[in-house]
TIMINU-206037 format. One record per residue: residue number from 1; residue in one letter; x, y negated, z negated of N, C-alpha, C, CB in turn. Coordinates in nm, 2 decimals. Atoms other than C-alpha are relative to their C-alpha. Glycine has a CB too. Example, Ala and Ser with C-alpha at 12.3 -4.5 7.8 and 13.67 -1.06 7.14 Angstrom:
     i   aa     n_c1     n_c2     n_c3    ca_c1    ca_c2    ca_c3     c_c1     c_c2     c_c3    cb_c1    cb_c2    cb_c3
     1    A     0.09     0.12     0.00     1.23     0.45    -0.78     0.09    -0.12     0.00    -0.10     0.00    -0.12
     2    S    -0.09     0.11     0.00     1.37     0.11    -0.71    -0.08    -0.11    -0.08     0.04    -0.05     0.14
***
This chain:
     i   aa     n_c1     n_c2     n_c3    ca_c1    ca_c2    ca_c3     c_c1     c_c2     c_c3    cb_c1    cb_c2    cb_c3
     1    M     0.05     0.03     0.15     6.12     6.46     4.66     0.13    -0.12    -0.02     0.00     0.16    -0.12
     2    T    -0.14     0.13     0.01     6.31     6.11     4.56     0.03     0.04    -0.19    -0.08    -0.25     0.04
     3    D     0.02     0.01     0.14     6.43     6.06     4.19    -0.05    -0.05    -0.10     0.05    -0.01    -0.03
     4    E     0.04     0.04     0.07     6.23     5.87     4.09    -0.13     0.05    -0.08     0.00    -0.09     0.05
     5    K     0.08    -0.04     0.07     5.98     6.10     4.00     0.11     0.05    -0.14    -0.10     0.12     0.09
     6    H    -0.04    -0.06     0.08     6.21     6.22     3.79     0.10    -0.07    -0.10     0.04     0.09     0.05
     7    R    -0.04     0.13     0.16     6.38     5.87     3.56    -0.18    -0.05    -0.03     0.14    -0.23     0.07
     8    P     0.11     0.13     0.09     6.11     5.70     3.30     0.03    -0.12     0.04     0.02    -0.02    -0.16
     9    P     0.05     0.17    -0.06     6.05     5.31     3.41     0.11    -0.03    -0.05    -0.16    -0.10    -0.05
    10    D    -0.10     0.06     0.12     6.32     5.08     3.32    -0.06    -0.08    -0.11     0.09    -0.09     0.06
    11    L     0.04     0.08     0.13     6.22     4.90     3.01     0.01    -0.10    -0.02     0.03     0.02    -0.09
    12    S     0.00     0.14     0.01     6.36     4.60     3.06    -0.10    -0.12     0.01     0.08    -0.03     0.07
    13    G     0.11     0.13     0.02     6.17     4.26     2.93    -0.18     0.06    -0.03     0.01    -0.11     0.16
    14    L     0.14    -0.06     0.00     5.85     4.52     2.90    -0.07     0.02    -0.23     0.04     0.21     0.11
    15    L    -0.03     0.02     0.13     5.70     4.49     2.56    -0.01     0.13    -0.07    -0.09    -0.09    -0.04
    16    C    -0.06    -0.08     0.12     5.77     4.72     2.24    -0.04     0.08    -0.07     0.04    -0.05    -0.08
    17    R     0.09    -0.02     0.10     5.55     4.89     2.09     0.06     0.15    -0.14    -0.15     0.05     0.11
    18    P    -0.04    -0.07     0.07     5.74     5.04     1.78    -0.11     0.10    -0.10     0.09    -0.08    -0.04
    19    R     0.08    -0.07     0.10     5.47     5.14     1.54    -0.09     0.16     0.05    -0.12    -0.12    -0.03
    20    L     0.06    -0.14    -0.05     5.31     5.38     1.84     0.11     0.05     0.07    -0.13    -0.01     0.10
    21    V    -0.13    -0.12     0.01     5.65     5.51     1.89     0.02     0.08    -0.10     0.13    -0.06    -0.01
    22    E     0.02    -0.04     0.12     5.66     5.59     1.53    -0.12     0.10    -0.01    -0.02    -0.11    -0.09
    23    A     0.12    -0.06     0.06     5.33     5.72     1.50     0.03     0.15     0.13    -0.18    -0.13     0.03
    24    S     0.00    -0.14    -0.02     5.45     6.01     1.76     0.13     0.11    -0.05    -0.02     0.01     0.15
    25    R    -0.17    -0.09     0.14     5.75     6.14     1.51    -0.07     0.14    -0.05     0.05    -0.13    -0.23
    26    H     0.08    -0.07     0.09     5.52     6.38     1.37     0.07     0.10     0.05    -0.16     0.01    -0.01
    27    E    -0.03    -0.15    -0.04     5.68     6.75     1.36    -0.07     0.12     0.03     0.06     0.04    -0.06
    28    D     0.12    -0.07     0.00     5.38     6.88     1.32    -0.08     0.03     0.07    -0.06    -0.03    -0.06
    29    R     0.06     0.01    -0.09     5.24     6.85     1.59     0.03     0.05     0.12    -0.02    -0.10     0.00
    30    G    -0.09    -0.04    -0.14     5.33     7.02     1.96    -0.05    -0.06     0.09     0.00     0.13     0.04
    31    L     0.00     0.02    -0.09     5.15     6.80     2.13    -0.05    -0.10    -0.03    -0.02     0.06     0.07
    32    T     0.09     0.14    -0.05     5.02     6.41     2.16    -0.01    -0.03     0.16     0.08    -0.14    -0.07
    33    L     0.13     0.01    -0.13     4.76     6.35     2.37     0.00    -0.16     0.03    -0.18     0.06    -0.06
    34    I    -0.01     0.14     0.01     4.81     5.98     2.50    -0.12    -0.05     0.15     0.20    -0.06     0.02
    35    T     0.12     0.04    -0.13     4.48     5.82     2.72    -0.03    -0.10    -0.06    -0.13     0.09     0.04
    36    A     0.05     0.13    -0.02     4.39     5.49     2.81    -0.04    -0.02     0.17     0.11    -0.12    -0.06
    37    G     0.03     0.03    -0.14     4.27     5.31     3.15     0.15    -0.04     0.05    -0.12    -0.12     0.02
    38    A    -0.10     0.01    -0.12     4.51     5.23     3.43     0.04    -0.21    -0.04    -0.12     0.06     0.22
    39    G    -0.08     0.15     0.06     4.77     4.96     3.32    -0.03    -0.07    -0.14    -0.04    -0.13     0.11
    40    Y    -0.04     0.02     0.13     4.75     4.98     2.96     0.10     0.00    -0.04    -0.04     0.06    -0.06
    41    G    -0.08     0.02     0.05     5.08     5.05     2.92     0.04     0.16    -0.07    -0.02    -0.12    -0.08
    42    K    -0.02    -0.11     0.02     5.06     5.43     2.89     0.16     0.03     0.03    -0.09     0.07     0.07
    43    S    -0.13     0.01    -0.04     5.40     5.51     3.12     0.12    -0.04    -0.04     0.00    -0.04     0.06
    44    V    -0.04     0.10     0.05     5.55     5.26     2.92     0.03     0.06    -0.15    -0.08    -0.12     0.02
    45    L     0.04    -0.09     0.13     5.48     5.41     2.61     0.11     0.08    -0.01    -0.14     0.10     0.02
    46    M    -0.07    -0.12     0.10     5.61     5.71     2.66     0.13     0.01     0.05    -0.07     0.16     0.00
    47    A    -0.10    -0.03     0.04     5.92     5.60     2.81     0.10    -0.05    -0.12     0.03    -0.01     0.09
    48    Q    -0.05     0.06     0.11     6.00     5.43     2.48     0.02     0.14    -0.04    -0.08    -0.11    -0.09
    49    I    -0.01    -0.10     0.12     5.93     5.73     2.27     0.12     0.06     0.10    -0.16     0.13    -0.04
    50    H    -0.08    -0.04    -0.07     6.13     5.91     2.56     0.14    -0.01    -0.03    -0.04    -0.06     0.09
    51    D    -0.16     0.07    -0.06     6.45     5.67     2.56     0.08     0.00    -0.16    -0.03    -0.22     0.09
    52    E    -0.06     0.01     0.15     6.43     5.70     2.14     0.05     0.14    -0.03    -0.11    -0.05    -0.12
    53    C    -0.05    -0.13     0.02     6.45     6.11     2.16     0.12     0.00    -0.04     0.00     0.08     0.10
    54    Q    -0.09    -0.03     0.05     6.68     6.23     1.99     0.09     0.19     0.05    -0.07    -0.04    -0.15
    55    E     0.02    -0.12    -0.08     6.60     6.64     2.18    -0.02    -0.05     0.10    -0.10     0.10    -0.01
    56    D    -0.02    -0.06    -0.12     6.65     6.73     2.49    -0.15    -0.01     0.08     0.05     0.16    -0.02
    57    R     0.17     0.03    -0.03     6.36     6.61     2.67     0.00    -0.06     0.23    -0.07    -0.21    -0.15
    58    L     0.00     0.01    -0.18     6.22     6.60     3.10    -0.09    -0.13     0.04    -0.09     0.18     0.10
    59    W     0.09     0.16    -0.05     6.02     6.32     3.26    -0.06     0.06     0.13     0.12    -0.16     0.05
    60    Y     0.01    -0.05    -0.12     5.83     6.39     3.54    -0.13    -0.07     0.05    -0.01     0.16     0.00
    61    R     0.06     0.11    -0.08     5.63     6.11     3.74    -0.13     0.11     0.05     0.12    -0.08     0.15
    62    F     0.08    -0.02    -0.09     5.28     6.25     3.87    -0.08    -0.09     0.10    -0.06     0.04    -0.05
    63    D     0.07     0.12    -0.10     5.14     6.09     4.22    -0.06     0.08     0.07     0.10    -0.11     0.09
    64    G     0.09    -0.06    -0.07     4.93     6.22     4.50     0.04     0.11     0.04    -0.03    -0.07     0.10
    65    S    -0.06    -0.13    -0.04     5.18     6.46     4.61    -0.04     0.10    -0.07     0.13     0.01     0.01
    66    D     0.07    -0.06     0.06     5.10     6.67     4.35    -0.10     0.05    -0.03     0.02    -0.01    -0.04
    67    L     0.15    -0.06    -0.06     4.79     6.75     4.45     0.04     0.12     0.08    -0.09    -0.10     0.11
    68    D    -0.09    -0.17    -0.07     5.00     7.05     4.67     0.06     0.07    -0.05     0.11    -0.01     0.09
    69    D    -0.05    -0.05     0.08     5.01     7.27     4.42     0.17     0.06     0.03    -0.11     0.07    -0.03
    70    F    -0.12     0.03    -0.03     5.36     7.38     4.61     0.16    -0.12    -0.07    -0.06    -0.03     0.13
    71    R    -0.08     0.15     0.02     5.51     7.02     4.60     0.02     0.00    -0.15    -0.09    -0.16     0.06
    72    F    -0.02     0.00     0.11     5.42     7.01     4.22     0.06     0.08    -0.07    -0.08    -0.01    -0.03
    73    I    -0.11    -0.11     0.02     5.58     7.34     4.13     0.14    -0.03     0.02    -0.04     0.12     0.09
    74    E    -0.13     0.00    -0.06     5.89     7.25     4.33     0.06    -0.17    -0.07    -0.02     0.03     0.21
    75    G    -0.07     0.15     0.07     5.92     6.90     4.16     0.04     0.08    -0.15    -0.14    -0.19    -0.03
    76    L    -0.09    -0.10     0.11     5.93     7.09     3.80     0.07     0.04     0.01    -0.02     0.09    -0.04
    77    T    -0.10    -0.03    -0.04     6.15     7.27     3.93     0.14     0.00    -0.04    -0.01    -0.04     0.08
    78    R    -0.15     0.04    -0.03     6.44     7.05     4.00     0.02    -0.06    -0.14     0.03    -0.10     0.14
    79    I    -0.03     0.06     0.16     6.37     6.88     3.64     0.07     0.10    -0.06    -0.13    -0.04    -0.10
    80    V    -0.07    -0.12     0.16     6.43     7.21     3.45     0.14     0.04     0.01    -0.08     0.18     0.00
    81    R    -0.13    -0.07    -0.03     6.74     7.33     3.63     0.11    -0.11    -0.01     0.01     0.08     0.15
***
């Protein structure tokens, strides 16, 4: 398993969305759900939120290998350690 699954994408040269990043900062919410079609910038937005977050945080990029339950749990375990 590569470290790429545990690192957010590089943000250099990408569109910044300060209003959406700010909207994610509501402390009274336990979960924020971001939905959109492929190519709409969900991962970039999450990487921007991740980059500005002052708290401990983890990053995990899902892909086809995560359909195997063992590999999925193994990947999550690696980043929690």
